[in-house]
C-alpha positions in Angstrom: -29.2 -124.5 -58.1 -26.9 -121.5 -57.6 -27.4 -118.6 -59.9 -24.4 -116.3 -60.8 -23.7 -113.4 -63.1 -20.1 -113.1 -64.3 -18.5 -110.2 -66.3 -15.3 -110.9 -68.2 -13.3 -107.8 -67.4 -10.5 -109.1 -69.6 -10.2 -112.4 -71.3 -8.3 -113.7 -68.2 -10.2 -111.9 -65.4 -13.8 -112.0 -64.4 -15.9 -110.8 -61.5 -18.9 -112.8 -60.4 -22.0 -112.1 -58.3 -24.3 -114.7 -56.7 -27.8 -113.5 -57.6 -31.1 -114.0 -55.9 -33.2 -113.3 -59.0 -33.1 -112.1 -62.6 -35.4 -109.1 -62.5 -35.3 -108.0 -66.1 -33.7 -108.6 -69.5 -34.2 -107.0 -72.8 -32.4 -106.6 -76.1 -32.7 -102.9 -76.9 -31.9 -101.4 -80.3 -28.3 -100.9 -79.1 -27.5 -103.5 -76.4 -28.6 -106.2 -74.0 -30.0 -104.7 -70.8 -30.3 -106.8 -67.6 -31.1 -106.2 -64.0 -30.3 -108.7 -61.2 -30.9 -108.8 -57.5 -27.6 -109.9 -55.9 -26.8 -111.3 -52.5 -24.2 -108.7 -51.5 -24.3 -105.7 -53.8 -28.1 -105.0 -54.1 -29.4 -104.5 -57.5 -27.1 -104.8 -60.5 -27.5 -103.2 -63.9 -25.5 -104.6 -66.8 -25.3 -103.6 -70.5 -24.0 -106.2 -72.8 -23.0 -108.3 -69.8 -20.8 -105.5 -68.4 -21.4 -104.0 -64.9 -22.8 -100.5 -65.1 -23.7 -100.0 -61.4 -24.8 -101.7 -58.2 -26.9 -100.0 -55.6 -24.2 -100.9 -53.0 -21.4 -98.8 -54.5 -22.8 -96.6 -57.3 -22.5 -93.5 -55.2 -18.7 -93.5 -55.5 -18.7 -93.2 -59.3 -21.6 -90.8 -59.5 -20.2 -88.4 -56.8 -16.7 -88.4 -58.2 -17.7 -87.8 -61.8 -20.0 -84.9 -60.8 -18.7 -83.0 -57.8 -15.1 -82.8 -58.7 -15.7 -80.8 -61.9 -18.6 -78.9 -60.5 -16.7 -77.6 -57.5 -13.6 -77.0 -59.6 -15.7 -74.8 -61.8 -17.4 -73.1 -58.9 -20.4 -71.5 -60.7 -21.6 -73.9 -63.4 -25.1 -73.2 -64.4 -25.6 -75.2 -67.7 -24.3 -78.8 -67.7 -24.3 -81.5 -70.4 -24.2 -85.2 -69.5 -23.4 -87.6 -72.3 -24.5 -91.1 -71.5 -25.5 -91.6 -67.9 -29.0 -92.9 -68.7 -29.3 -94.5 -65.2 -29.6 -90.9 -63.8 -27.0 -91.2 -61.0 -24.9 -88.3 -62.4 -27.9 -86.1 -62.8 -29.0 -86.9 -59.2 -25.6 -85.6 -58.0 -25.5 -82.6 -60.2 -28.9 -81.4 -58.8 -27.1 -80.9 -55.5 -25.6 -77.8 -57.1 -27.4 -74.6 -58.0 -27.7 -75.5 -61.7 -30.3 -73.9 -64.0 -30.2 -76.5 -66.7 -29.0 -80.1 -67.3 -29.1 -81.7 -70.7 -28.9 -85.5 -70.6 -28.0 -87.1 -73.9 -28.5 -90.9 -73.7 -28.6 -92.8 -77.0 -30.6 -95.8 -75.6 -34.0 -94.7 -74.2 -34.5 -98.2 -72.8 -31.6 -97.6 -70.3 -33.5 -94.6 -68.9 -36.8 -96.5 -68.6 -35.1 -99.5 -67.0 -33.4 -97.3 -64.4 -36.6 -95.4 -63.6 -38.4 -98.7 -62.9 -35.6 -100.7 -61.1 -33.3 -98.1 -59.7 -35.6 -95.3 -58.3 -32.9 -94.0 -55.9 -30.5 -93.5 -58.7 -32.9 -92.1 -61.4 -34.8 -89.9 -59.0 -33.5 -86.6 -60.6 -34.6 -87.4 -64.1 -38.0 -85.8 -63.5 -36.6 -82.6 -62.2 -37.8 -79.6 -64.3 -34.2 -78.5 -64.8 -33.4 -81.7 -66.6 -34.0 -82.1 -70.3 -33.5 -85.5 -71.9 -32.4 -86.2 -75.4 -32.4 -89.7 -76.7 -29.8 -89.4 -79.4 -26.2 -89.8 -80.3 -24.0 -87.7 -78.0 -21.2 -87.4 -80.5 -23.5 -85.7 -83.0 -25.3 -83.7 -80.3 -22.1 -82.0 -79.0 -21.3 -80.8 -82.6 -24.6 -78.8 -82.7 -25.1 -77.5 -79.2 -22.9 -75.0 -77.3 -22.8 -72.8 -74.2 -22.1 -75.4 -71.5 -20.1 -74.7 -68.3 -19.4 -78.4 -67.7 -19.6 -81.4 -69.9 -19.6 -84.9 -68.3 -19.0 -88.0 -70.4 -20.6 -90.7 -68.3 -20.1 -93.4 -71.0 -19.7 -97.1 -71.3 -16.4 -98.7 -72.2 -14.9 -97.6 -75.6 -16.6 -100.3 -77.6 -19.7 -100.2 -79.8 -21.6 -96.8 -79.8 -19.1 -95.3 -77.2 -16.0 -95.6 -79.3 -16.2 -92.1 -80.7 -16.4 -90.6 -77.2 -12.7 -91.5 -76.7 -11.3 -89.6 -79.7 -9.4 -86.3 -80.3 -12.1 -85.2 -82.7 -14.7 -85.6 -80.0 -12.6 -83.7 -77.4 -12.2 -80.8 -79.9 -16.0 -80.7 -80.4 -16.5 -80.6 -76.6 -13.9 -77.8 -76.4 -16.0 -75.8 -78.8 -19.2 -76.5 -77.0 -17.9 -75.2 -73.7 -18.0 -71.6 -72.4 -14.7 -69.8 -72.0 -14.0 -71.3 -68.5 -15.6 -74.6 -69.3 -14.6 -78.0 -68.0 -14.9 -81.5 -69.5 -14.7 -84.7 -67.3 -14.8 -88.2 -68.6 -14.6 -91.6 -67.0 -11.3 -93.0 -68.3 -11.0 -96.6 -67.3 -8.4 -98.4 -65.1 -4.6 -98.2 -65.3 -4.5 -101.6 -63.6 -5.8 -103.6 -66.5 -5.8 -101.1 -69.4 -2.7 -98.9 -69.0 -2.3 -98.3 -72.8 -5.9 -97.0 -73.1 -5.5 -94.7 -70.0 -2.3 -93.3 -71.4 -3.9 -92.7 -74.9 -6.9 -90.9 -73.4 -4.8 -88.6 -71.3 -2.6 -87.7 -74.2 -5.5 -87.1 -76.5 -7.3 -84.8 -74.1 -4.0 -83.0 -73.3 -3.6 -82.2 -77.0 -6.9 -80.2 -76.8 -7.2 -78.7 -73.3 -4.7 -76.3 -71.7 -5.2 -78.0 -68.4 -5.5 -81.7 -68.3 -5.6 -83.5 -64.9 -6.4 -87.1 -63.9 -8.0 -88.1 -60.6 -9.0 -91.4 -59.1 -11.5 -93.3 -57.0 -12.0 -96.9 -55.8 -15.0 -98.6 -57.3 -15.1 -102.2 -56.1 -17.2 -103.6 -59.0 -15.4 -102.0 -61.8 -12.4 -103.6 -63.6 -9.3 -103.4 -61.4 -11.4 -101.6 -58.7 -9.1 -98.5 -59.2 -10.7 -96.1 -61.6 -9.6 -92.9 -63.3 -11.4 -89.7 -64.4 -9.8 -87.2 -66.6 -10.6 -83.5 -66.6 -9.9 -81.1 -69.4 -10.2 -77.4 -68.5 -10.0 -74.3 -70.7 -8.7 -71.8 -68.0 -9.0 -73.3 -64.5 -6.2 -75.2 -62.9 -8.0 -77.7 -60.6 -4.9 -78.1 -58.4 -4.7 -74.4 -57.5 -8.4 -73.6 -57.5 -9.7 -72.7 -54.0 -13.0 -74.3 -53.2 -13.2 -73.8 -49.4 -15.9 -71.1 -49.6 -18.2 -73.3 -51.6 -21.2 -75.1 -49.9 -20.7 -78.5 -48.2 -22.5 -81.2 -50.1 -24.3 -84.3 -48.7 -22.2 -87.1 -50.0 -20.9 -90.6 -49.0 -17.6 -90.7 -50.8 -16.6 -87.3 -52.1 -15.2 -84.8 -49.6 -14.3 -81.2 -50.0 -11.4 -81.7 -47.5 -10.0 -84.3 -49.9 -10.8 -82.5 -53.1 -7.3 -81.5 -54.1 -5.8 -84.8 -52.9 -7.9 -86.7 -55.5 -5.5 -85.2 -58.1 -2.4 -86.6 -56.4 -1.6 -89.7 -58.5 0.3 -92.8 -57.3 3.7 -92.9 -58.9 2.8 -95.7 -61.3 -0.1 -93.7 -62.7 1.9 -90.5 -62.9 4.7 -92.3 -64.7 2.2 -94.0 -67.0 0.7 -90.8 -68.3 4.0 -89.0 -68.6 5.7 -91.7 -70.7 
């Protein structure tokens, strides 16, 4: 009997994976966690039946959400990651000369699952520069300040993550950042969720002097074409020169392409300017 996992990306669109084995399932306090061994994409992590990562393509998302803001900033020392319990963003951040990373993940079971089933993704979580807080990131950012970069590595805007896509939250992040601080958030796909992408961009633009969107191709995410939105207090990422910064060991992100990531296809540019 064939075994498949399917995610409904919308009510009319789904992506399916033929799987070899169900490795793990658990109902945590916050969500259903599952790990599958797939035929083509390696191991697959899902939360509430939504794809979070596969070992085949996770590097695209984690590199792009990490290196674009870090190299745009140029000298970030203290970084906050909200969400990201799988550890992939932390792994990439540790390629930079940071002194401190705070990871705020509301669901401790996500962290433990990744440590057990995704060791190449979660490998940075034991680094002494990393401090883990298992609590609500929305409340955490209200009470903690002094960050150079804040990265919102969240699930979709449903359930506990809804508040991470609000003007109030962006204002609290603004206050938590140092004078030249940068916020980056994953901001969904314009292919399937154009209204949401437009709203996020407008909301962030109402708070940050510089707001810029950039994109990447992530095959297993809805629409495959994904956006990230950067809010910056003082740094214009399009004009910032990064050529003198160290070259990183990456699979998708490239310093040579850094500025080109901010060049949006006309349909996206038109969407966020409407």
